[in-house]
C-alpha positions in Angstrom: 37.3 -31.8 39.6 35.2 -31.3 36.5 31.9 -29.3 36.4 28.8 -31.4 36.0 25.7 -29.5 35.1 23.5 -32.5 36.2 24.2 -31.4 39.9 22.2 -28.2 39.2 24.7 -26.2 41.2 25.5 -22.8 39.6 29.1 -22.5 38.3 29.8 -19.6 40.7 29.1 -21.9 43.6 30.6 -25.1 42.3 34.1 -25.7 43.7 36.4 -27.5 41.2 39.4 -27.4 43.7 41.5 -25.3 46.0 45.1 -24.5 46.5 47.0 -23.8 49.8 49.6 -21.0 49.7 51.2 -20.2 53.0 48.5 -18.5 55.2 45.6 -18.6 52.6 43.4 -21.1 50.8 42.5 -20.1 47.2 39.1 -21.7 46.3 38.5 -22.2 42.5 35.0 -22.1 41.1 33.7 -23.6 37.9 33.1 -20.1 36.4 36.9 -19.4 36.7 36.5 -17.1 39.8 38.6 -17.5 42.9 37.8 -16.9 46.5 40.5 -16.4 49.2 40.1 -17.4 52.8 42.4 -17.9 55.8 44.4 -21.1 55.9 42.9 -23.0 58.9 42.0 -26.7 59.4 38.3 -25.7 60.0 38.2 -23.8 56.7 39.7 -26.6 54.7 37.4 -29.1 56.3 34.4 -27.0 55.3 35.6 -26.7 51.7 36.2 -30.5 51.5 32.8 -31.1 53.0 31.2 -29.0 50.2 33.2 -30.7 47.5 32.2 -34.1 48.9 28.6 -33.1 48.7 29.1 -32.3 45.1 30.7 -35.7 44.6 27.6 -37.4 46.1 25.4 -35.6 43.6 27.7 -36.6 40.7 27.9 -40.3 41.6 24.2 -40.6 42.1 23.4 -38.8 38.8 22.9 -40.2 35.3 26.1 -38.6 34.0 27.6 -42.1 33.5 25.0 -43.2 31.0 25.9 -45.5 28.1 28.0 -44.0 25.3 25.3 -44.1 22.7 23.0 -42.0 25.0 25.8 -39.4 25.5 26.3 -39.1 21.7 22.5 -38.7 21.1 22.0 -36.1 23.8 25.0 -33.9 22.8 25.3 -34.4 19.1 21.9 -35.4 17.6 21.0 -31.8 17.2 24.3 -30.9 15.5 24.2 -33.9 13.1 20.5 -33.3 12.2 21.2 -29.6 11.4 24.2 -30.5 9.2 22.1 -33.2 7.4 19.5 -30.6 6.5 22.0 -28.0 5.3 24.0 -30.5 3.1 20.8 -32.0 1.7 19.6 -28.5 0.7 22.9 -27.6 -0.9 23.0 -31.0 -2.7 19.6 -30.4 -4.2 20.6 -26.9 -5.5 23.8 -28.2 -7.0 22.1 -31.1 -8.8 19.9 -28.5 -10.5 22.6 -26.2 -11.6 25.4 -28.6 -12.3 25.9 -31.0 -15.2 28.2 -33.2 -13.2 27.7 -34.9 -9.8 31.3 -34.4 -8.8 30.5 -31.4 -6.6 27.6 -33.3 -5.1 29.9 -36.2 -4.3 32.4 -33.9 -2.6 29.6 -32.4 -0.5 28.4 -35.9 0.5 31.9 -37.0 1.4 32.3 -33.8 3.4 29.1 -34.4 5.3 30.2 -38.0 6.1 33.5 -36.7 7.3 32.0 -34.0 9.6 29.5 -36.5 11.0 32.3 -38.9 11.8 34.3 -36.1 13.5 31.3 -35.2 15.6 30.8 -38.7 16.7 34.6 -39.1 17.3 34.6 -36.0 19.4 31.7 -37.3 21.4 33.5 -40.5 22.1 36.6 -38.6 23.2 34.7 -36.3 25.6 32.7 -39.3 26.9 35.9 -41.3 27.5 37.6 -38.4 29.3 34.5 -37.7 31.4 34.0 -41.4 32.1 37.6 -41.8 33.4 37.1 -38.8 35.7 33.9 -40.4 37.1 35.7 -43.7 37.6 38.5 -41.9 39.5 35.9 -40.2 41.8 34.1 -43.4 42.4 37.4 -45.3 43.1 38.4 -42.6 45.6 35.0 -42.8 47.4 35.2 -46.6 47.6 38.8 -46.7 48.9 39.5 -43.4 50.7 39.6 -45.1 54.2 41.9 -47.8 53.0 44.2 -45.2 51.3 44.4 -42.8 54.3 44.6 -45.4 57.0 47.3 -47.4 55.3 49.5 -44.9 53.4 51.5 -43.6 56.4 52.2 -47.2 57.6 53.4 -48.3 54.2 57.0 -48.6 52.9 58.7 -47.4 49.7 57.0 -50.1 47.6 53.7 -48.3 47.8 55.2 -45.6 45.5 56.2 -48.1 42.9 55.5 -46.8 39.3 53.6 -43.8 40.7 54.7 -40.6 38.9 56.4 -38.0 41.0 53.7 -35.3 40.6 51.1 -37.7 42.1 53.4 -38.5 45.0 53.9 -34.8 45.6 50.2 -34.3 45.8 50.0 -36.4 49.0 53.5 -35.8 50.4 53.3 -32.0 50.5 50.4 -31.9 52.9 49.7 -30.4 56.3 50.6 -32.8 59.1 47.0 -32.7 60.4 45.4 -33.4 57.1 44.3 -36.5 55.3 46.8 -37.3 52.5 44.1 -38.5 50.1 41.2 -36.0 49.7 38.9 -35.3 46.8 41.2 -32.2 46.2 44.5 -34.0 46.4 43.4 -36.6 43.7 42.2 -33.7 41.5 45.2 -33.7 39.3 46.0 -37.4 39.6 45.1 -39.7 36.8 42.8 -42.7 37.3 45.8 -44.9 36.7 47.9 -43.3 39.4 45.1 -43.6 42.0 44.7 -47.3 41.1 48.5 -47.8 41.5 48.3 -46.4 45.0 45.4 -48.7 45.8 47.1 -51.8 44.3 50.4 -51.1 45.9 48.8 -50.7 49.3 46.8 -53.8 48.8 49.9 -55.8 48.0 51.7 -54.6 51.1 48.8 -55.5 53.3 48.6 -59.0 51.7 52.3 -59.8 52.2 52.2 -58.2 55.7 56.1 -57.9 55.8 58.0 -55.5 58.1 59.1 -52.3 56.4 60.4 -48.9 57.1 57.5 -46.4 57.1 57.7 -43.6 54.6 58.9 -40.2 55.7 56.5 -37.5 54.5 57.4 -33.9 53.9 54.7 -32.0 55.8 53.9 -28.3 56.5 53.7 -27.0 60.0 50.6 -27.7 62.0 47.9 -25.2 61.5 45.5 -23.7 64.0 41.8 -24.6 64.2 
């Protein structure tokens, strides 16, 4: 998951995800550090509990403000500074040049840079907004997802990319298939597909052959 400064959690204590490798769990922090612990159900549950607390702080924060607020907060300072610099250069050039062609070029350059700053702000906001939507969708539907997925048939995987299917199929037999960590590398679209497919199966309520999941051996508590 992404790091959100609004949570006020230091990067060296903010868990962005974890990976299970045989007998160990590798915890990944926002400052790019890792922390290795024993692979037990109890340890994984504690890690997930901490990540879920981070999620609560994120979803209750003001991170998902309107687009214009995001641009102002992150880019107003940059744009203001660029404006002052280019205005100063333009004044100097007007005094030393007999032509306004250079000034015109500078003005055009300023407009281009300002447009790129705003465009980058929109891009970052859209990326962040999609991540927040994914987190919120998971929080709203995790019980539906986990309670229904093992009872569902092959149609629940319709149009879902293989890598997203692998995230929930290659799980320990005693673990929830959908956790805040297993959706970490899923897209918002993939998670929505799982939800929609499960919803359709529940609505039709037809008999089907349950999915067979690849699972690791049961771990100790």
